[in-house]
N, C-alpha and C positions, 0 to 999 in steps of 0.2 A: 340812698333811696331804699326803701323797704316796701315790698309788695304786701299789701294787707289782704286784698282779694284780687282776682285776675285783672280787673280794670281799675283798682283803687290803690294808689301809692301814697306813701308818707315821705315827705321831704322836710329838712330842717335847714335854716339859714346858718351859715358859719358865724359863730359868735353870738347867736341869738337863741333864746329859749322857744321862739315861735315855731309851731309845727304847721305844715301845710298838708292837707289831704288833697290829692290831685287825682282827678278822674281822667283816665286816658280815653279819649274819643277820637273820631275822625278828624275833628277840627283842631285837636292838639298836635303838638310836635310828634313825629314818629319816634323820637327818643325822649322819654320823660326826663332824662338826666339834664336836658337843656332848659328845663323849666326855670323861669326867672320870676320871683315873687311880684315884681312890679308889672308883669305882663300876664296876668291870669286870663285864661280863656273864659268865655261866658259860661261854659259848663262848670268850671271850678268855682267861679263867683256864685253861681246858683247853688252848687253843692254846699259851700260854706254857709250861705244864707239860710238854706234849708236846715242844715245841721244845728246852726246857732239858734234858730228860731223854733226848732221842734219842741213840742210838748213832751216828746219821748226823752228819757234820760240817756245821754250818750257820753262815753268817756273812752279815752285811749291811754293805755299805760305801756311804758317801755319794758324791756326784760328785767329791769331791776325794780319794777313796780312803782315807778315814779309817774305821776300823772302828766301826760303831754298835752292833752286836750280834753275839755269837757264843755258842755253847754250849760245854760243856766238851770235847766230842768234837773240835770245831774247834781249841780251844786246845791240846789234846793233840797235835795235828799239828805244832805249833810247840814243844812241850816247855815251854809256858807255862801260866799260869793265865788265866782270863778277865780278871781285874783288870789283869794285866800287858799285855794286848792292847787292851782297850777304849780308844778315843780315839786309838790310834796309826795312823799312815799304813802302808799295806800294805808298801811297800818298806823302811821303817824296821824293821818287825817281821821281814821277811825277812833283812835285814842283821844284826840282833841275833841271830837264830837261827843264822845262818851262823857268826858270830864265837863264839858259845857252843857250837858243835858239836852243835846240837840241831835237831829239826824236819825240814823238808823237805830231801831230799838234793840239794844244789846242787853238781853235779860241775864245778867250775871252779877255776882258780888266780887268776882275775881276776873278782871279784865285780861290779865296775862294768860289765864287759861283759855279764855274766849279767843284771844288773838292767836294762840297756839293752834287751837282747833281750826280757826279760819285759814291759817297758813297751810294746814294740811289739805283742805278741800279746794282752796283757791288755786287756780292754775294746774289742777290735778289731771285735767283731760282737755282735749281740743275744744269741746263744747260742754257747757254746763248750764242748766236751767234750775232756778230756785225762786221761792217767794220770800219776801222780807217785808217787814212793817217799819214805820217810822214813829218817832215819839209824838208826832202830830196826828197820829191815827190813820195815816194813809198806808196802803198796801201796794207793792210793786212785784211784777213778775220780771225777774232779772235773768239775763243771759250773758255768758262769758264765752268769747270766741278767741281762742289762743292760737296764733299762727306758729309756724316752724321756727321763726326767729325769735319767739318769746314775746312778741307784742300782744297785748290783750285788749280786745274791743269789748266794752261793757254796754249793754243796752237794757233799759228798764221801761216797762209799760205800767202805768198806774192801773190797778185792778181793784181799787177800793170798793166801788159799787158791787162788783162781782163777789167780793169777800162778804160784804154786808148781806147780799142775797143768800149766799151759802150759809151764813149763820142763821138767818131767818128760817131757811129750809130745815136745818138741823133742829132748831127750836120747835118748829111745827111737827117734825117727825117724832120728837121725844115726848110730845103731849099725849 
């Protein structure tokens, strides 16, 4: 069990790649280690349902940068399905998307240089906020939350309309 936030824990089933995010509440067992996947509390079912159906891009990476969880909104940022991304290393998924001409807009002729730069800034501090765009012309405000154990929670909010308005304001100002 790994504590992601004070009341949010990550558990894995032995022999399975499935990851459970568990919210500890009054109705939960006083010891989250006794959690059994078949006996999820209402809180945990709601949490998973909300995360899975959220329009916000959400992902969880282990300390080796292997994707443990993502919702469809996150997978859409890469032009992939959840199944195509789960268990993959972040940089392998980025390289695949680049070669497929899908996902994040990586503006470079030298992917290795871009990946080296990304490796320098990714996981470089406990909290990081940045904007990125996708090849289908969407913009996202991304945040990375790195905990002490090396698990990385990634959250993305689509800001395409705000970026369009920003560009319109710049154009109007330059006239």
